[in-house]
N, C-alpha and C positions, 0 to 999 in steps of 0.2 A: 390564828391567822388562816385565811382560806388557802386551800391548796391551789397552786398555779401549775399549769401545764404549758410546755413549750415544745415546738417542733423545729428541727433543723433539717433542711433539705439540701443535698449536695449532689452534684453530678459525679459519676464514677467513670472508670476507664473504658476505653474503647473495646468493643466486642467484635473480633474479626470474624467475618462470615465469607471469606474469600471463595469465589467461584471460578477463579482461573481465567477471567476475561481480561483482555488488554485494557478495555475501558472500565471505568469505575464510577459508582455513585453510592451514597450512604444516607441512611436515616439518622437524624439528630433530634433528640428531645431537649428543649431548653425551657428554663423556668424564669418567671418574672420576679421572683423573690428568693432570698436565701434562707430566711427563717421567719417563723410566725407561730401563733398560738393555736391551741385547739379551738375549733369553731371558725377559724379564719379560712378564707379562700385563697387559692393561688392558681396561676394559669400555666399550663403546659402547652407549648407549641411543638407540633411535629413538623419538621422541615426536611427537605432533601438538599443535599449538596451533590449536584450533578457532576462536579469536577471536570467541567468543560464538555461533557457529553450532552447532546440534546435528548431529553427523555419525554415520553408522552403518556405514561400511565404508571400507577403504583398500587400495590395492595399490601395488606398486612393486618395483624391483630395486635392492638395495644393492650397489654396486660398490666394490672395494677393490684395492690393489696386491698381487697375490699373490707378487711377488718380495720384498716387505718383510714382509708379514703372513700369518699363517695362522690359520684359525678354530679355536678351542678348544672352544667350546660355543655353542649357540643356545637361548635360554630364552624361552618364551612364557607361562610360568606366571603372571607378573605383568601380562600384557597386559590391556588393557581390552576386547579382543575375546573373545567366548565361542564363536565358531565360525570355522572356516577352510576356505575353498574350496581354498586351497593353503597348506600348512604352510610356514613359513619354513625353507627347506632350502638347503644349499650346492650350487651348480651343479657338474657334473662337472669343469669346467675350473678350479675352485677360485678363481674371480675374482669371483663374485657370489652373492648370496642373494636369492631372489625370494619374494614372499608375496602372499596375498590373504585378508584377514580381515574379519570384520564382527561386529556386535552386534545382538541382537534388539530393542534400543531405541536411541534417539538418545543420544549422549554429547556433553558439552561440558566443556571445560577448557583450561588453557594448557599443560599438560605431560602429555597422555594417553600412557601408555606403550604402544607397539606390540610391540616385541621388544627383548631384551637380548642382545648378542653379546659374547663374550669373545675378544679377539684376542691372539696372541703375536707379539712382534717377533722376526723371524728373520734380517733382512738389512739392508743399508745402501742408502740411496737416497731418492728423493722420490716422493710419490704422494698421492692423495686418496681419501677415503671419501665417496661421494655417493649420493643417491637419484635414480634415473632411471626414466623411463616410469611416473611416479607418478600417482595419482588419489586424491582423498578425496571421498566422496559425502555430500551432505547428507541428513538424515532428513526429506525433504520430500515423499516419495511419488513423486518423479520421478527420484531418483538423480542430482541435479545435481552436477557436479564443481566443488567449491569450492576446489581446490588452487590457490594463487597463488605458492607459492615453496617452496624447499628450502634448508636451511642445512647444508652439509657441513663436513668437516674436512680440512686438509692435514697431511701427515706428512713430516717431514724427519728422516731417520735417517743420522747421519754418525759416522765414527770420531773418536776423541779420545784424549788421553793424552800421555805423554812421548815416544812414538815417532811421533807424527803432528802435523802442523801444521794439520789440517783443523778449521775452526770449525763449531760447532753454531748454527744460526740458525733463526728462525721467521718465517713469513709472516703479517703482520697478526694477531698473537696476541690472542685474546679475554681471556686471563688474563695481564696484563702482569707482569713481575718487580717485586719490591719496589724502590722508588727510595729509597736511603739518604739521610738528612739529616746533613750535617756542620756542627757548631756547637760552641761552648764552652758547657757547661751551667753554670748558676748554682748554687753550693752551697746545700744546704738543711739545716735543723736537724731535719727530721722526715721520716718516710716519705712516698712519693708519694701523691697522692690516687687514688681509684678512677677509672679511665677512663670517660668519657662517650661511648659509641659510637653511631654512626649507621649504620644498614643500609638503604640505599636500596630494595632489592628486598623487604625484609621490615621495614617501618617499625613494625609493632606486635608487640612480643614476647609479647603475651597472646593474639593471634589465631592463626588457621590460614591457610596460604598454599597455593596450588595451582601455584606456579611453581617449576620446578627448572632453574636456570641459574646460570652464574657470577655472583657477587654481590660488590659493593664494600662494604667496611667502612671508615669514617673516624672519626677522633677528633682532638681538639686536644691538642697537646703543651705542657704547662707548661714553664717555662724551666729547671727543675731536672732534667728527665728526661734520662737518658743511654742508656736501652735500653728496648726493647719486646718482649714475648713474647705470642704468640697460639696458639690451637689451637681446633679444632672437633671435638666428639665428643658422645656421648649421656650423659655424666656431668654432672649439673647443678652439681656442686661441684668439678670438676677444676681443676687449676692448670697453666698452660703449663710445659713441661719445660725450655725453654732460651730464651736471648735470640736475637733475629733481627736485632739492630741497632737503629738509630734511624730511625723512619719514622712517618708519620701516616695511612697508608691501605694497604689490602691487598685484593686480589681473590682470592676463594676459589672452588674448583671447585664444580660443582653438587652438591646434596645429594639423596639419595633420600627417599622417603616415611618419615616418622617424626618424632620430637621430638629436635631437636639443640640443643646449647648452644655458643655462641661464647664463648671466654674471652680476655680481653685484660688484660695486667698491665704496669705501669710500674716502672722501677727508677731510683733516683737515687743520690747519693753515700752515703746512709744504708743503702739496701737496696731490696728488692722491696716494693711496696705491696700493697694489697688488689686482689683479682681482680674484674673486671666480668664477670658471667655473663649472657649475652643468649640468651633462649630463641628458637629458630626452629622452628616447627611446620609441617611440610610434609605435605600430603595431595594426591597427584596421581591418586588412584584414585577414580573416580566411584562413587556408590552402586550396589549390585548390581542387575542387570536384574530387572524385575518385570513383572507383567501386571495388567490391569484386569478385575475381575469385575463383571458386570452382573446386578442383582437379577432382572430380568425377561427375561434372555436378550438375544441380539443383535438380535432383532426382536419387537416387541410393540406393543400399542396404549397402553401406559402412557406418558403424556407426561412423567413425572418419575421415570425409573428411578434407582435408587441404585447408585452406582459405588463399588467397594471396591478398595483397593490397599495394599501394604505392602512396604517394603524396608529394608535396613540398610546401614550404611557403616562402614568402618574406614579410618583410625583416628579421624577427626574426628567422625563421626556425622551423621545426617540432621538438618538444621536446619529445613527447611520443604518443603511441597509447593505447587505451583502447578497450578491446573485451568484448562484452556482448551477451549472448545467452538467448533469451526469457526474462523472468522477473528477471533473476538472476542479482546480482550486477556486474557492470563492473570490469574487472581485467586488470591491466597493462600488456602489452606485449612489448618485446624489439625487436622482429623480425618482418619482413613484410611478413612472411609466417609461419602460425601457424596450427598445427594439433589439431583439436577440441577434447575435451574429449569425451568419449563414449556417444552416443546419443541414446535414445529410439526411436522406430519407430514413425513416425509422422512428422508434419511440425514444423520447428524451425526457428525463426527469428534471424539472426546473424547481429549484429550491430558493426561496427568499428568506433571509434571516434578518429580522428587525432587532436591533440592539439598543438598549437605553443607555443613559449616561453613567449608570452604575455598573454596567457590564452584564445585566440580565438580558436574555434573548428569547424571542419567540420565532418559530419558523413555520412557513407554509410551503406546501408541495403541490405541484401540478404536473400531470403527464401531458406531453405534447407529442402528437403523432403526425410526422411529416410524411405525406403521401407522395411517392415518386411520380414524376411525369412519364409519358410513354417513352420506352426505350427505342433506340435506332436499331436497324438491322444491317448486318454485314453481308454483302453479296459477293465480294471478290477480294482476295489478298494475294499479292505476288508470291509465286511458288519458288522462284529462283532469286535468292539474295546472297550476294557474295561479300566476303570479308573486306572491310575497308571501303566498300562502295555503298552509296545511298540508293535512292530510287525505289524504296518500298512503297508500293501502291495499294491503296485500300479504297473501296467504294461500296456504297450501300444506299439504303433508303431511310427516310425519317419523316417527321412532321414538318411541313413547310414553316419557315420563319424561326424554327429552332436552330441552334448551332450544335455541332457534334464535336466533342473533344476526343481526339484520336491519340492513344498512348501506346507506345511499344514497351513491353515489360519483360524482364528476364524471367524465364519460367522457373528458375531455381529460387532466387531471392524475391521474385515478384516486385523488384524495384523498378521504377519508371526510368527508362533509358532516354526516351524522347517523347515529346507531346506537342500536339498542334490542334488548333481549333479551326473548323471549317463551317460554312453555312450550308443549310439545306435549301436547295432552290425551290422554285414554285411548283415544280413537278414532283417534289419529294425525294430528290436524289442528292447525294453528296459524294465528294471525291477528295482524297488526300494523298499527296505524294511526299513522303518523308525522306529527306536526303541525308539524314544523320548517318555517318559511317558506323557500321556495327562490327563488333568482334565476333569471333567464332562462338557459336553456342545455340541454344534453343530459346525462342521467344514466342510471345503471343501478342496479339493486338487487342486492346480493350477500348471500347467506345461507350460514351454516355451522351445523352441529350441534355441540353441546358436552354432554359428560356430566358427572356429578358429580365426576369425577377431574380435570376440566380438559382431557381429550382432545377434540380437534376433528376435524372432517371436512375434506375438500377443499371449496373454495368453489363455489357455484353462482350463475350470473349470469342476470339477466332480460334481456329485450329492452330496447332503448333507450327511455327515458322522456323526452319533450320537455316542458319547462316553458315556457309562453308566457303572454301577457297574456290576461285574461278578456274575452270579447266583450261589447259593450254592446247589440248588436242581432243578431238572427238573421234572415237573409233567404234564403229558398229552402233552408232546412236548413243554411245556412252561417253560422257565427258571424263577426261583424265586430267586431274589437277596436278600441279607441280609435286605435291606431296605423294600422290598416287604414283606418278611417273618415277619419282625417286625410289619408291618402294619396289616397283617393277624392275627397274635397273638393278637395284640391290639384289633382288631375288635371282635375276639372270646371272649376275656376276658370281654370286655365291654358288648357284647351280653349276656354272662352268668350272669354277675352282673345285667343286666337289666331284664333278665327272672326271676332270683331268687327274685329280688325286686317285680316284678309283681305278681309272684305266692304267695309270702308271703303276699302281700297286699290282694290277692283274698282269701287266707286262713283266714286272719284276718276278712275279711268281712263275710265269712261263719260262723266263730265262733260267731261273734256278732249276726248273725241271729239265730243260734242254741240256744244261751243263752236266746234270747228274746222268742223263741218258748217254751223252757224248763220252763221259768218263767211262761208263760201263762198256760201251761199244769199242772204245780204243783199247781197253784192257783185254777184251775178248779177241780183237784182231791181233794184238801183240802176242797173245797166248797161242793163237793159230800159227803165227810166223815162227815163234820159238819151237813149236811142235814140228813144223815142216823141216826146219833146219836140223833139229835133233834127229829126226828120222833119216834125213839125207846123210848125216855124219855117221849114222849107225849102219849104213849099207856097206858090206864087205865083198871080198872075193871078186872084185872087178866087175861090178854091175853098174856101169855108168848111166845106163838109161834110167834106172830107178832113181839114182841121185839127181839126175837132171829133172826128172818128173817132180820130185819134192821141191827142188829149187824154183822151178817154174811156178809151182803152186804158191810158194812163199812170196814170189814176186807179184803175183796177181793179188794176193791178200794185202800186200803193201800198197799197191795201186788203189785198191778199194779204200784202204784206210786213209790215204792221202786225199782222195776225193771226198770222203765222208767228213774228214776234219775240216777241209776248206769250206764245204757247204754248211757244216754246223756252225763254224765261226761266223760266216756271213749272216746266217739266220739269227744267231744270238746278237750280232751287231745291229741287225735291223730292229730288234726288240728294245734296244736302249731308248 
C-alpha cells in the first residue's frame, strides 16, 4: 500500500503584544481549510481587526516554516490598502514575507484584508505562521501605533496510513471536529421538520456582516432524527450532498466577502426532510477611498464653505455618512454636499466617514482655513462706570457696512456680561451705549466685526474698565463714595476714642503724681508744726517771747498747709 501523508492546520491562541494604548487593533491570520494532504494548496488571509479605531497603515513580517510550506502566490489585489511603501514579497531565504502598506483615508472594520497568500504543503513537521515586527497606525494625524496583538496559526504535518503508526494531532484547534451523538431515535410517521439553526457570529440572516472568522452553528435535535447533513455555498437553494452523522453543532471555517448560504437538513426513519437555508452576507471591504472638495478652496473668508464628497461600496453599499468638525461629535448627514455650520476664524479639520451596511468605514480628511475679516478699532471707552448703573459708552471705527458686536466681559472669568450689535456708518464710525447694570469689579470691552455672510474678525479688547460705587461728595477733586465716607468716619471715631483714652490715662497718671507729692508735703508741714510746738513746750525759766515765737511759726506753717491742701485738692479735682 502506498504511503499517504496528511496535514492538519489549526489556529492557536492569541499572542498579546500590548503597547498600553487606549485604542487597539490586531492582526489575524485565517485559513480557508482545516486539513489537506501533502502537495495541496491552502490560503492564508492576513486581516486587521481595527476594533473601532480608524487606521491608515500597517507593516509587518509574516514568518512561516520553509521546511513544511512553500509560497505559491501573494495577492494584494483585494487589499484595503491602495499604496505600498514595500510590496508584500518573499524574502530570499524563503522564510518570511515583509510588507508596508497604507491608505489615503482612515479605514475601520473587523476583518480588513491586508494580503492573501497561497501556500503549498511540501513536507512533514511542525511550525507556525506568525506576524512579527508589526505595527498598525491610527488615522489620527500622529501615526499612533495601536497594535495590541497578533493571532497566528500552528501547523502540524505528519505521516499517516497503513504503513505508519504516526498520529495527526492539533494544538488548541479553533475549528473543533464534529462531536457525534449516540442515541436510539424514536420512530416517526412523517418526514423531519426543517432545522431551526442559530449562528452566533451572524445572528441576522437579513443583514450584512463585516467579520470573517470561524463560526459556530447550532440546532436542536428532535427525538426522531438519525442523521444531519450540512453545507455552505453560494447557491440559495442547494441541498447538502451527504450525511455527516448525528450532531447538534458544527464550526465552519471563515468565509470571504460575498453572500453565502448555510444549508442544514435532518433525516429520520422516513427519509430526509426540508432544508433550512440560512443567508450569511459578508462584506469585509470598506467603501472606496474618496476626497473632500471645498466650495471656496482650502483657505477663504467664507465662514460656511460647502463640502462635497462621494464614494461607493461593494457589495453591501454605502449606508450613511458622518461629518465631524474638529473634536466635535460626528453627526450623520444624508446628502453628499453639505454646507458647514458657521465657523470661527482659524484652521478646522473636517472629517467625513463613509460607512457601508456591514459596518466597515472609510474616512477622508480636509483642512479648512477660515481667514478673519478686518477687525474694528476702539477709540473711546467710558472711564467712570458705577455699580448698578448702565451707560457704558464705547465708540470706534470699522469697515462701512460691517456690523460690530460689542461685548462686556468679566476680566476674571472672561464670561460675557452683556452684548450688543451696532452698525458701522458710511463714514466708518460706530457707537454703542450699553445700559446693562454692572456689579463691582473689573471688566473689559471686546469687539469683533461681522459681515452679512456671518464671517467675523479677530477680537479686539479695550483697557480695563473698573466698576465702583458712585461718590456722594467730591473733595479737592476726589470723589468720596459712601463706602469711603464710612471708612473715614470710622477712622475719626476710632481716633477720637483712642485720643480720649490716652488723655484720660495721662490725667490719671498726673493725679497719682499730685497725690503722692501732696502726701509728702503734708507730712513735712505736720512735722514742722510738731517741731515748733515741741520747741515751745521745751522753753523754761519764764521766757515767753521765745514760746510765742515758736507758736507764731507753727501758726504760719499751718496757714501754709491749709492753702497748699486747698489748692492741691482743687488741682487734683480739675484733672478728673
